[in-house]
BAPANU-469499 format. One record per residue (C-alpha): x, y, z; residue in three letters; residue number from 1. Coordinates in steps of 0.001 Angstrom, whole numbers. Each point is the difference from the previous one (the first is absolute). Layout:
<atoms>
{xx->X&yy->Y&zz->Z&fido->ALA&lumba->NUM}
...
</atoms>
This chain:
<atoms>
{xx->-31765&yy->-62464&zz->70722&fido->MET&lumba->1}
{xx->2311&yy->3341&zz->643&fido->THR&lumba->2}
{xx->326&yy->2652&zz->-1067&fido->HIS&lumba->3}
{xx->3271&yy->2565&zz->-578&fido->THR&lumba->4}
{xx->102&yy->3046&zz->904&fido->ARG&lumba->5}
{xx->-268&yy->1475&zz->-3668&fido->SER&lumba->6}
{xx->-3251&yy->-1781&zz->-489&fido->GLU&lumba->7}
{xx->-1887&yy->1118&zz->3146&fido->ASP&lumba->8}
{xx->1055&yy->3968&zz->-1097&fido->LEU&lumba->9}
{xx->-1288&yy->-949&zz->-2733&fido->ARG&lumba->10}
{xx->-3348&yy->-1140&zz->1486&fido->SER&lumba->11}
{xx->-212&yy->2578&zz->2442&fido->SER&lumba->12}
{xx->-102&yy->2541&zz->-3745&fido->LYS&lumba->13}
{xx->-2064&yy->-1432&zz->-1885&fido->SER&lumba->14}
{xx->-2403&yy->691&zz->3258&fido->GLN&lumba->15}
{xx->1116&yy->3390&zz->-141&fido->LEU&lumba->16}
{xx->-1146&yy->942&zz->-3645&fido->LYS&lumba->17}
{xx->-4041&yy->-194&zz->1487&fido->CYS&lumba->18}
{xx->-901&yy->-282&zz->-3722&fido->GLY&lumba->19}
{xx->1558&yy->2677&zz->-878&fido->PHE&lumba->20}
{xx->1595&yy->242&zz->-3398&fido->LYS&lumba->21}
{xx->3278&yy->1477&zz->-742&fido->THR&lumba->22}
{xx->1943&yy->1318&zz->-3833&fido->THR&lumba->23}
{xx->3121&yy->293&zz->44&fido->ALA&lumba->24}
{xx->785&yy->3106&zz->-2928&fido->ILE&lumba->25}
{xx->3022&yy->281&zz->-1104&fido->LEU&lumba->26}
{xx->777&yy->2934&zz->-2776&fido->PRO&lumba->27}
{xx->2778&yy->-679&zz->-2102&fido->ALA&lumba->28}
{xx->2139&yy->1837&zz->-2311&fido->TYR&lumba->29}
{xx->2664&yy->-1821&zz->-1291&fido->ASN&lumba->30}
{xx->600&yy->-2591&zz->2213&fido->GLU&lumba->31}
{xx->130&yy->-2838&zz->-1399&fido->ARG&lumba->32}
{xx->3899&yy->-1393&zz->1599&fido->ASP&lumba->33}
{xx->-1551&yy->1169&zz->3243&fido->ARG&lumba->34}
{xx->-3287&yy->-426&zz->533&fido->ILE&lumba->35}
{xx->-7&yy->-4143&zz->427&fido->SER&lumba->36}
{xx->1329&yy->-24&zz->3137&fido->ALA&lumba->37}
{xx->-2471&yy->2942&zz->1568&fido->VAL&lumba->38}
{xx->-2476&yy->-2606&zz->-1762&fido->LEU&lumba->39}
{xx->1520&yy->-3022&zz->1705&fido->ASP&lumba->40}
{xx->223&yy->1953&zz->3370&fido->ALA&lumba->41}
{xx->-4172&yy->667&zz->-597&fido->VAL&lumba->42}
{xx->-502&yy->-3823&zz->-661&fido->LYS&lumba->43}
{xx->1262&yy->-1205&zz->4027&fido->GLN&lumba->44}
{xx->-2028&yy->2606&zz->956&fido->SER&lumba->45}
{xx->-3467&yy->-1320&zz->1814&fido->SER&lumba->46}
{xx->-2406&yy->2547&zz->-377&fido->LEU&lumba->47}
{xx->405&yy->759&zz->-3702&fido->VAL&lumba->48}
{xx->-3222&yy->-1260&zz->-1528&fido->ASP&lumba->49}
{xx->1086&yy->995&zz->-3510&fido->ASP&lumba->50}
{xx->2647&yy->1881&zz->-2248&fido->ILE&lumba->51}
{xx->-397&yy->2746&zz->-2120&fido->LEU&lumba->52}
{xx->3106&yy->1285&zz->-1965&fido->VAL&lumba->53}
{xx->-422&yy->3236&zz->-2187&fido->VAL&lumba->54}
{xx->2528&yy->868&zz->-2714&fido->SER&lumba->55}
{xx->-240&yy->3441&zz->-284&fido->ASP&lumba->56}
{xx->1522&yy->662&zz->-3378&fido->GLY&lumba->57}
{xx->2620&yy->-2368&zz->209&fido->SER&lumba->58}
{xx->2447&yy->-996&zz->-2512&fido->THR&lumba->59}
{xx->1973&yy->-2990&zz->1196&fido->ASP&lumba->60}
{xx->-1842&yy->-2952&zz->-71&fido->GLY&lumba->61}
{xx->-1052&yy->1073&zz->3167&fido->THR&lumba->62}
{xx->-3841&yy->-885&zz->-793&fido->PHE&lumba->63}
{xx->1036&yy->-2980&zz->-1939&fido->GLU&lumba->64}
{xx->1571&yy->-1449&zz->2975&fido->LEU&lumba->65}
{xx->-2529&yy->408&zz->2662&fido->VAL&lumba->66}
{xx->-2935&yy->-852&zz->-2550&fido->SER&lumba->67}
{xx->1633&yy->-3342&zz->-504&fido->ALA&lumba->68}
{xx->-754&yy->-865&zz->3650&fido->ASP&lumba->69}
{xx->-3370&yy->-1807&zz->663&fido->PRO&lumba->70}
{xx->392&yy->931&zz->3886&fido->ASP&lumba->71}
{xx->-184&yy->4221&zz->-1423&fido->ILE&lumba->72}
{xx->-2428&yy->2093&zz->-1411&fido->ARG&lumba->73}
{xx->2472&yy->3026&zz->-2456&fido->ALA&lumba->74}
{xx->-2320&yy->2825&zz->-2154&fido->ILE&lumba->75}
{xx->2265&yy->1871&zz->-2126&fido->HIS&lumba->76}
{xx->53&yy->4079&zz->-575&fido->LEU&lumba->77}
{xx->674&yy->505&zz->-3287&fido->ASP&lumba->78}
{xx->1749&yy->3505&zz->488&fido->VAL&lumba->79}
{xx->1522&yy->692&zz->4277&fido->ASN&lumba->80}
{xx->-2978&yy->1672&zz->1756&fido->ARG&lumba->81}
{xx->2216&yy->433&zz->2822&fido->GLY&lumba->82}
{xx->-266&yy->-1900&zz->3494&fido->LYS&lumba->83}
{xx->-3114&yy->1415&zz->1138&fido->GLY&lumba->84}
{xx->-1568&yy->-578&zz->-3470&fido->ALA&lumba->85}
{xx->899&yy->-3961&zz->192&fido->ALA&lumba->86}
{xx->-715&yy->-507&zz->3917&fido->MET&lumba->87}
{xx->-3481&yy->898&zz->-605&fido->LEU&lumba->88}
{xx->-523&yy->-1872&zz->-3094&fido->ILE&lumba->89}
{xx->1884&yy->-3038&zz->2467&fido->GLY&lumba->90}
{xx->-3238&yy->1610&zz->2571&fido->ALA&lumba->91}
{xx->-2803&yy->-60&zz->-2462&fido->GLN&lumba->92}
{xx->777&yy->-3801&zz->-1223&fido->ASN&lumba->93}
{xx->-520&yy->-1710&zz->3347&fido->THR&lumba->94}
{xx->-3029&yy->278&zz->2209&fido->ASP&lumba->95}
{xx->2523&yy->-1355&zz->3316&fido->ALA&lumba->96}
{xx->-1209&yy->2185&zz->3239&fido->GLU&lumba->97}
{xx->3765&yy->89&zz->453&fido->ILE&lumba->98}
{xx->2209&yy->2050&zz->-1975&fido->LEU&lumba->99}
{xx->4612&yy->-1219&zz->596&fido->LEU&lumba->100}
{xx->2110&yy->2661&zz->-3012&fido->PHE&lumba->101}
{xx->3452&yy->-1475&zz->-598&fido->LEU&lumba->102}
{xx->3007&yy->1269&zz->-1796&fido->ASP&lumba->103}
{xx->648&yy->-1786&zz->-2391&fido->ALA&lumba->104}
{xx->4505&yy->284&zz->647&fido->ASP&lumba->105}
{xx->-177&yy->-1110&zz->3525&fido->LEU&lumba->106}
{xx->2931&yy->-1495&zz->1870&fido->VAL&lumba->107}
{xx->-337&yy->-2384&zz->2980&fido->GLY&lumba->108}
{xx->-3931&yy->-82&zz->-380&fido->MET&lumba->109}
{xx->-1220&yy->-3796&zz->965&fido->ASP&lumba->110}
{xx->-3641&yy->-1015&zz->1203&fido->GLY&lumba->111}
{xx->206&yy->1412&zz->3671&fido->GLU&lumba->112}
{xx->931&yy->2965&zz->-379&fido->LYS&lumba->113}
{xx->-2802&yy->-295&zz->-2588&fido->VAL&lumba->114}
{xx->-2434&yy->-1473&zz->2714&fido->ASP&lumba->115}
{xx->1064&yy->2958&zz->2736&fido->ALA&lumba->116}
{xx->-1401&yy->2608&zz->-2449&fido->LEU&lumba->117}
{xx->-3356&yy->-1713&zz->-709&fido->ILE&lumba->118}
{xx->24&yy->-309&zz->3934&fido->GLU&lumba->119}
{xx->-975&yy->2986&zz->1361&fido->PRO&lumba->120}
{xx->-3175&yy->735&zz->-2988&fido->ILE&lumba->121}
{xx->-1756&yy->-3623&zz->566&fido->ILE&lumba->122}
{xx->573&yy->830&zz->4276&fido->GLN&lumba->123}
{xx->-1659&yy->2991&zz->-744&fido->ASN&lumba->124}
{xx->2818&yy->1869&zz->2198&fido->ARG&lumba->125}
{xx->563&yy->2577&zz->-3012&fido->ALA&lumba->126}
{xx->-1149&yy->941&zz->-3162&fido->ASP&lumba->127}
{xx->2940&yy->121&zz->-1687&fido->MET&lumba->128}
{xx->3540&yy->-1769&zz->1008&fido->ALA&lumba->129}
{xx->3330&yy->1389&zz->-1751&fido->ILE&lumba->130}
{xx->3342&yy->-1985&zz->-662&fido->GLY&lumba->131}
{xx->2756&yy->1981&zz->1171&fido->VAL&lumba->132}
{xx->3760&yy->-1647&zz->-342&fido->PHE&lumba->133}
{xx->1636&yy->-1262&zz->1920&fido->LYS&lumba->134}
{xx->3412&yy->-928&zz->-107&fido->ASN&lumba->135}
{xx->201&yy->-671&zz->-3555&fido->GLY&lumba->136}
{xx->1980&yy->2099&zz->-1077&fido->ARG&lumba->137}
{xx->2038&yy->4079&zz->1632&fido->GLY&lumba->138}
{xx->-1735&yy->1294&zz->-2746&fido->PRO&lumba->139}
{xx->-3544&yy->-942&zz->-1003&fido->THR&lumba->140}
{xx->-168&yy->-229&zz->4452&fido->ASP&lumba->141}
{xx->1128&yy->3814&zz->720&fido->LEU&lumba->142}
{xx->-2633&yy->976&zz->-3221&fido->ALA&lumba->143}
{xx->-3149&yy->-1796&zz->1697&fido->GLN&lumba->144}
{xx->1334&yy->476&zz->3266&fido->PHE&lumba->145}
{xx->-329&yy->4137&zz->-315&fido->LEU&lumba->146}
{xx->-3076&yy->-419&zz->-2324&fido->ALA&lumba->147}
{xx->-1981&yy->-3035&zz->207&fido->PRO&lumba->148}
{xx->-3178&yy->1088&zz->-1483&fido->TYR&lumba->149}
{xx->1680&yy->-543&zz->-4198&fido->ILE&lumba->150}
{xx->650&yy->-4013&zz->919&fido->SER&lumba->151}
{xx->-2044&yy->-1593&zz->-2534&fido->GLY&lumba->152}
{xx->-503&yy->-3515&zz->2167&fido->GLN&lumba->153}
{xx->-3109&yy->634&zz->1291&fido->ARG&lumba->154}
{xx->-3380&yy->-1284&zz->1181&fido->ALA&lumba->155}
{xx->-3487&yy->879&zz->160&fido->LEU&lumba->156}
{xx->-3915&yy->-615&zz->-948&fido->ARG&lumba->157}
{xx->-1326&yy->323&zz->-3794&fido->ARG&lumba->158}
{xx->-2771&yy->2652&zz->1095&fido->GLU&lumba->159}
{xx->1874&yy->2779&zz->1354&fido->VAL&lumba->160}
{xx->2613&yy->-225&zz->-2570&fido->PHE&lumba->161}
{xx->-1997&yy->629&zz->-2688&fido->LEU&lumba->162}
{xx->-1643&yy->2641&zz->1824&fido->SER&lumba->163}
{xx->3166&yy->1775&zz->-956&fido->ILE&lumba->164}
{xx->-718&yy->3153&zz->-1999&fido->PRO&lumba->165}
{xx->2265&yy->472&zz->-3090&fido->GLY&lumba->166}
{xx->2362&yy->-3136&zz->1180&fido->ILE&lumba->167}
{xx->346&yy->-1705&zz->-4125&fido->ASP&lumba->168}
{xx->1362&yy->3642&zz->-781&fido->ARG&lumba->169}
{xx->3819&yy->291&zz->2923&fido->VAL&lumba->170}
{xx->3235&yy->-1999&zz->-1217&fido->ARG&lumba->171}
{xx->2785&yy->-723&zz->2083&fido->SER&lumba->172}
{xx->-1536&yy->2038&zz->2767&fido->GLY&lumba->173}
{xx->-3386&yy->-2144&zz->750&fido->VAL&lumba->174}
{xx->508&yy->-1195&zz->3231&fido->GLU&lumba->175}
{xx->346&yy->3217&zz->975&fido->THR&lumba->176}
{xx->-3089&yy->672&zz->-919&fido->ALA&lumba->177}
{xx->-1518&yy->-3539&zz->1484&fido->ILE&lumba->178}
{xx->1742&yy->1546&zz->3324&fido->THR&lumba->179}
{xx->-1032&yy->4390&zz->-967&fido->ARG&lumba->180}
{xx->-3634&yy->-1668&zz->222&fido->TYR&lumba->181}
{xx->-343&yy->-2172&zz->2918&fido->PHE&lumba->182}
{xx->2093&yy->2351&zz->3202&fido->LYS&lumba->183}
{xx->-2787&yy->2288&zz->-1892&fido->TYR&lumba->184}
{xx->-3060&yy->-2192&zz->739&fido->HIS&lumba->185}
{xx->1985&yy->-1099&zz->3348&fido->GLY&lumba->186}
{xx->-236&yy->-3794&zz->-938&fido->LEU&lumba->187}
{xx->1928&yy->-2118&zz->1600&fido->ARG&lumba->188}
{xx->4007&yy->-1223&zz->-846&fido->VAL&lumba->189}
{xx->2777&yy->-2102&zz->895&fido->GLU&lumba->190}
{xx->3027&yy->-80&zz->-653&fido->ARG&lumba->191}
{xx->1653&yy->-4269&zz->-884&fido->VAL&lumba->192}
{xx->3399&yy->262&zz->562&fido->ALA&lumba->193}
{xx->1460&yy->-2794&zz->-3246&fido->LEU&lumba->194}
{xx->3149&yy->-1008&zz->1400&fido->VAL&lumba->195}
{xx->3037&yy->-628&zz->-2959&fido->GLY&lumba->196}
{xx->-2311&yy->1260&zz->-2641&fido->CYS&lumba->197}
{xx->1119&yy->2652&zz->-2521&fido->THR&lumba->198}
{xx->-907&yy->443&zz->-3693&fido->HIS&lumba->199}
{xx->1881&yy->1040&zz->-3156&fido->TYR&lumba->200}
{xx->1548&yy->3217&zz->519&fido->MET&lumba->201}
{xx->-1370&yy->2700&zz->-3614&fido->LYS&lumba->202}
{xx->3907&yy->170&zz->-424&fido->GLU&lumba->203}
{xx->907&yy->-3782&zz->-376&fido->GLU&lumba->204}
{xx->-3038&yy->-630&zz->-2478&fido->LYS&lumba->205}
{xx->-49&yy->2983&zz->-1547&fido->LEU&lumba->206}
{xx->4222&yy->1570&zz->-198&fido->GLY&lumba->207}
{xx->755&yy->2452&zz->2512&fido->LEU&lumba->208}
{xx->-918&yy->3140&zz->-2771&fido->VAL&lumba->209}
{xx->-3646&yy->-2029&zz->-1143&fido->ARG&lumba->210}
{xx->199&yy->-758&zz->3109&fido->GLY&lumba->211}
{xx->173&yy->2973&zz->2209&fido->PHE&lumba->212}
{xx->-2148&yy->2520&zz->-2763&fido->ALA&lumba->213}
{xx->-2647&yy->-3264&zz->1176&fido->SER&lumba->214}
{xx->687&yy->906&zz->3355&fido->ARG&lumba->215}
{xx->-341&yy->3626&zz->-115&fido->VAL&lumba->216}
{xx->-3501&yy->-430&zz->-1668&fido->LYS&lumba->217}
{xx->-1381&yy->-2091&zz->2456&fido->MET&lumba->218}
{xx->877&yy->2483&zz->2884&fido->TYR&lumba->219}
{xx->-1146&yy->2976&zz->-1593&fido->THR&lumba->220}
{xx->-3091&yy->-1838&zz->-858&fido->GLU&lumba->221}
{xx->134&yy->-820&zz->4125&fido->ILE&lumba->222}
{xx->647&yy->3526&zz->484&fido->ALA&lumba->223}
{xx->-2989&yy->1386&zz->-1535&fido->LYS&lumba->224}
{xx->-2254&yy->-2312&zz->1977&fido->ILE&lumba->225}
{xx->1490&yy->212&zz->3067&fido->MET&lumba->226}
{xx->-330&yy->4056&zz->-567&fido->LEU&lumba->227}
{xx->-3489&yy->292&zz->-1000&fido->ASP&lumba->228}
{xx->-2110&yy->-3964&zz->-786&fido->GLY&lumba->229}
{xx->-3227&yy->2297&zz->392&fido->ARG&lumba->230}
{xx->-1594&yy->-2876&zz->-2296&fido->GLN&lumba->231}
{xx->868&yy->-2400&zz->1734&fido->PHE&lumba->232}
{xx->-1847&yy->1488&zz->3220&fido->ARG&lumba->233}
{xx->-3665&yy->-857&zz->-1347&fido->ALA&lumba->234}
</atoms>
């Protein structure tokens, strides 16, 4: 009997898991037209056991779309509570040891990139892995090169994530808050290059005016956390 390279790779990754359970959590706000591509990539992963989408007050049919898929668990929040709250609710609704957070608007993601984010945690090389765009698109590559802590693509242990104080009160600056917590506690962080990956920009999703306003709001919140962020040092 012969084995293909992909079969051997899947087998080695199954051995790598060593009993660890991983849940991929996708916080999503009005991402019906974009989320399917990300879910397809997660389904290709050899290391993800469970997929959970938290629809954060979506009104465009995001929840209805994902809840129709038998391979996906979906939670719908009646009102938009912000990304931090959606992530926390996702973490509270799984018993997995490892959490993989992914944005719902990614472009160019695939199963190998998903696995690459999880492997540093399973192999105990890092306490958190952060995915950084590379050779995707100029603006998003540059943004994450200058500020990798804003990336929404990250894997970490559930128990650590649940120990971060006040995470449910943070909206678009949640990744910065998580990074601050890890830095303060001296936890290990590894960057993982997501080659050919990018995401839709706010201006593309919301239009120039609303997208720019949303971007300013996001960077304002990030700046506040960067300048203070004392609550994330507990």
